[in-house]
Every structure is written in structure tokens, then in C-alpha cells.
N, C-alpha and C positions, 0 to 999 in steps of 0.2 A: 504493501498501499505506502509505503511514505516514497520507495523505488519508483514508480508510479507519478505521484504527486509531486516530484522533482523533476521530473521528465517535464509533465506537463506547463508543470510555472513556465521553464525554462523556454519553450513551445511557446508557449503564451509571449511570453518577451521576448522574442526569433519575434511573432507575428505580429506585436507593438511597432520592432521595431521596421521593419517592412513597411506596414501600411503607412506609418508615417514618414518613410523615404517617400513614396509613393506621392501620398501627401499633397509632402510637400513642396516634392518635383511637379504633380501639376499644376498646382495653385503659383508658383512663382518662375520655374525652369520655360511653362511653357506658350502665355503670355510674353515672355522676353523674344520666344520664337514667334510669334504670331506676330512679333511690336506691338504689344500694346505691356507696357513699359509700367511694372509695379510701383515704381514711385511718381509714376506720374498720378498717376488713380490717386496717390497717398494726397501731394499737393491740388490736385483739382485738374481743370481743365482750362484755366483761364493762372497760368505760370510759368518763370519764363525759368529758361534752361540754368543758370544761378540756382533757382530753386528748387531745381529737380536735383540736376545733381546734390547736393546739398542735406539731401531727404536721402538720396539713394546711400551716401558714405556714411550715415548715420544712423539708416539701419542696414549698412556691410550688404548693401541689394548690388554693387560694384564689386563682391567678392563670386569665387568659383562657390557652385550649386554648392558640391559638398563638403565646403569651407560655410556656409551659407547654415545647411542642414546642421555639421555639428552644434554649430553655436545655436542652433534652436536649438536640438533636444538639450546641450548646457543647459540654460535657459529653463528650461519647461523642469532640469531637476535641479537646477541652482541658484537660476535667473540668471542676469546680468544687463551689463551696461548697456547704454546707447550716449555713444559722444556724436556728437556735432554741434557748428556753431560757438566752440571756446564753452559750450558748456555739456557739463552728465547729466541724462537719466538715469536713474534704479528703477529697474524694472524685476519684484521681487518674485520668486520659486510662488506657486509655476505659473513662469512667464512663459505666455503664449503668442507676444506682439503686442505690438499696440494700431484700432482700429483708426482704419482711413476714414472712418468719418468725423471720429469725436476726439481723435485722439485721445483717448483714455486706454488704460493695460487694462487684454482681452478678461486677462479671466475674475475679473471683479463680473464684470457681465458676464458673462459666463454661471458665474456661484448666485450671481440673485433670482439667472432666468431655474436653475436645474432644480430650486426645492417645490417651482410650480409644475415641472413635468414631475419633477416624479409622486408629489400629493396628485396628477390626474392617472398618474399611475396605475398607485398602490389601490384606490379605490375599485377603478378599473376592470381589476387584475380578477380583483376578488368575488366578485359580480360576476365576471365572464365566470371564471373556475365553479361557483355552484352553479350558474343556472345549468353552462354549456354543460358538465359533466353529468347534471344528474337528470334533465331534458332524455340528454345522450342512452345513460342507461336505460331509463326510462321507455325509450321508443325504442331498445332493444329487447328490454325484456316481453314490452307489449306488440310485435315486430308485425306488421300487417293489419293491425286496426289502426279507426276512428284517431287515437288518440297519437298510435306515431305516427300517419300522415298527418295529421293537422298539425304536429313540431316538426319533420323536417318541412312541412310547406315556409314555417312563419321562418326557420331556422334559412331554408334558400332565401325570403323574402329583407332577411339581414342580411344575410350575402351580397344578395342582389345592388341593395339599397347603396346610396354614397353617403358617406360621413356627412358631409356639409348638409343634406337633404331630412335628414335621421335628426340633426343638430338645429337643422332650423324650424323643422316641428314637432320642438319639443319645446323648444324658445316660445315657440309662437304662442300655443297651451299653455306652462305652465309659471312662463313669465308673463307676457303680452296679455292672454285673454283672462285666467284666472288669475294672477298675483301671487301666489305660490311661494317663489323663491325672485332675488333679488338680483345676483348671479355675475356677482360681482368679488373677484378673487380676493378674498383677505386672508394676510397670513398667521397661518392654527396658534403661534405665539403670542398675535394680538387676539384672534378669539377664533377660541373653537366653532361656534353655530353661525357663525359668518366665515370657515372655512367651507363647512360644510356645506352654505348657501349660494358657494360658490362655485363648488366643484360637483354637489349631486348632476347638475344638469350633462356637463361634459360622460361623469361614470358611466350617468345610463346610455348614454349615443353612443363610447369608445365598447362598454362593456354586450350593445344589441351586437353589434360588428362578428366583433371576436367572439360575444356566445353561441354564436347559430352555426360558426366555421366546428367549435371545438363540440359543437352536438354531433354533428353531421362525424366528424372526425372517431367521438368517444362510442356511435353506435358503431357504423362500420371496425372498429378495433372490437370492441364487444362481443359480435356478434361469432366472427372470428375464433374468440376468444370462448365462445362458450361452446366451440363444436369442438376444442381440443379435444385430448383422451386424461386428462390427465382432472378436468372437470365430470366429464364422467365418471370416473373412478371414483373423485371427492366425492358424489351425488350418490353413487354405487355402495360408498359403506356407509352411506347413510349422518353423512350430514347436513344441520337443515344449512337451507337453499342461505338468508344470512352470510352463512360462515362460507359457502361458496362464493356467492360474490364478493362477501366485503374479500375473506381473505386469500383467495385465489383467483380469480377472474380478473376486480380493479385494480392488484398487481400488474400482471401482464398490459391492464387496458394502458394504467398510468402511464406505461414505458415511451410511445410515442408521443401521449401525450404531455410529456416532462421535455420530452424532445424540441417539441414547435415552443411549449413555450417559451424557453430557455432562450430561441432566435426569434420569437416574437417584442419580449419582454427589452433587450437586448438592443432590437432596432427602435422600441416607445422613446428610449433612453436619449434619445435623438432627436424625439419632441415626435408629438404626434399630432404635422402638421397645418392636418384640416381640420381635425378634431379644437388645434391651441385657435386656432384664425377664428374658425366658426363661433367659439366661446370666448373670443376677444384673450386668451390668455395670454401672458406672457411670457410662455415657458422656455427651451429649447430651441424648438421648432420655429414660434412666430419670429427668436431674434434670428435664425438664418432663415428667411425670409426677408429679415428685413436691411442683412446683409447679403444675401445678392440681391436685391436692386439693386442697391446702394454699392458692390462690386471690394464690398470690405473684407476682403484677401483675409485679413489674422481672424475673423471673428467665424470665417469659411470653416478654414482649416482647427480651428481650436472645438468646435459645433461636433466636422466630421470625427476629429480624434476622438472626443467621450465619445463618442458613439460607438467606431470600430473597438476602444477598449470595451463601450460596454456590453458588446459582441462576444467580442473571446472570453472576458469574466464570466457571463451568463450560461456561457456553451462548456465553460471547467466547472462551476459548479453543479454543471446537468451531468456530467461525467463523474461526478461524485457522486451523487445523490442515484445514480443506475444501480448500485449497490443494494446500499437502503429500499431501494421500490422493492427490487425486483431480487431474491437472493438468488436464484441463478448464473445473477453476471456477477464476475467475476476482476477486478482492475491485476492486472498483472505488468 
């Protein structure tokens, strides 16, 4: 187990380095190759060559790309100094650079948006797992009945409807017509009820989409598992049906669900862009959309790297949980 963990952690570090190098190259090397100078993006459209050259030297954009990448990596780990125009500015670790648009350190902007995204994901994942798995199991046990067909039709609608349609429908009913929620996000440390009020609709909008997918996945997997020999053996031994389902069938059913959950959570940490935009939640996705519109490369790089790290770490956690969920899995 320890050897496996060391190997996986090493692979995680290597993967993050590769992703960081590729991301950095895409956003800072390709623009130069296409004639779009990142230094000119920082200064703005109306800038003289001397100002652009000053920014290029201050940000180190005049150096080879590998040297720039090394400075970026060391800045993330230990911070870095930007020197130009007779002054030195220190960027504390983790340093992702400075925003081209606001000239602010990128990390505080990411740190401000991160709790919003995590708050939205945390409630939605509980809802979609609870609703999706329960619906899928019941549909599998009641296969071919009206309940099964109704549940799968609802799941199909959930998968098909775009999140902005579901979100706008929830806003129109529960905020505009009924006035049950205010809809404005409030940090949890300021007010728990305000935090809950601002997130309840995004939770259900996001959960409706994912619960539908997890319901269909759970149903398909459960039907396959119920036909296995060890399930028939467990029933032949006289075990009660709740024990057969809970102790034997669900363990095998949870393995593919856990795999998909790790991928979904990792991707959503980078921001559920449509959900955040629909409900005006200023999370990482909302921040990324603004940065793309402003061509603010450091912020885009920061969000991309956080998303990549979340996906890699989520997959590591999933791999370790396999042995806990299903005893047939052995980590070596």
C-alpha cells in the first residue's frame, strides 16, 4: 500500500509539472508565434513601444520560454520578485503572476473565488448522489414498471435540458414569482442562512443535471451486478434482500460511480461556468469567463492549473478508495 501511494504521488507530481509546462507554453509561447505579444496585452491597445518593452523586461517575457517557466514554477512554490522601472515588486507564494487587466496579484483573486465554487459543488454533489443513486437502484429493482419508465424519462430530460434553461426556470419560479429566495451569495462565515439562500437554487440546478446521469449509470450497473453469480449465491444462502443489496450489490455498483464522481468533481472545481453565470456566482468559472473576455492570461493560467490539480488529486483519492469500497480490489 505504501509503495503504491509513493508511486501514485510521484506520478501526480510529474503529471502536474507536464500540465503546467503545456499550459504555460500554450498561453505564453503560442501568442508570440502568432504575433500577439503578452506584454502588449498587459499594457493595453494604446501604448508606446518603450512601455511595452519595460513591461516585457519587468515580467521576464524577454527571456527564453523555459527560463520563464522555471521562474513561474519557483514563484508558485516560493514567490518571486518583479523588477523594472527602478522598483521591485514582491509576489508572495503561491505566485501565479499579475492580472493584465487589474495589475493585481492573481492568487488573491483565485482565493476569493474558490470558496464560492466549493460551496456550490459541495451541496450539489450531496443532492445528486442522494437522488441519483437512490433513483437508479429503485429503477433497477423495479425494472420495466411504470416507476422505472417514469424515472428514466425524467433522467433523460435532466440530461437533455441545458443548465441555463433549468437555472432560469428555477429563478423565475422560486425567486421572481414566489419570492422564496433572495438569490444573492453570502459567505458562510457572515451568515449561514444567507449562504444557504444564495446557493439552494444553484445546488438543485446543478444536481438535476448530474443526478440524471448518475441515475442512469446506477441503474445500468445495478442490473448488471444483480445478474452475477455471487449475487445468486448470496440469495441462495438465505441472506435477506437488504443485506444482498447493501453489502454485496452496492459495493460493485459504487466502483464506476466513484470513478465518474472523481472526474466530475475535479472538473467542477475549475468552475461550473454555466451555473455560475446563470446565478451570478463569482466563482472560478465566472472569473475565467471574464479573464477570457479580457485576454487576461495569468488568471486563465491560474484557473487552468487549479482545475488540472483538482482532477489529478481527485483521481488519486478515487484510486485509494477503490480498496475501501470493493474488497476485491487490491492496490499493489
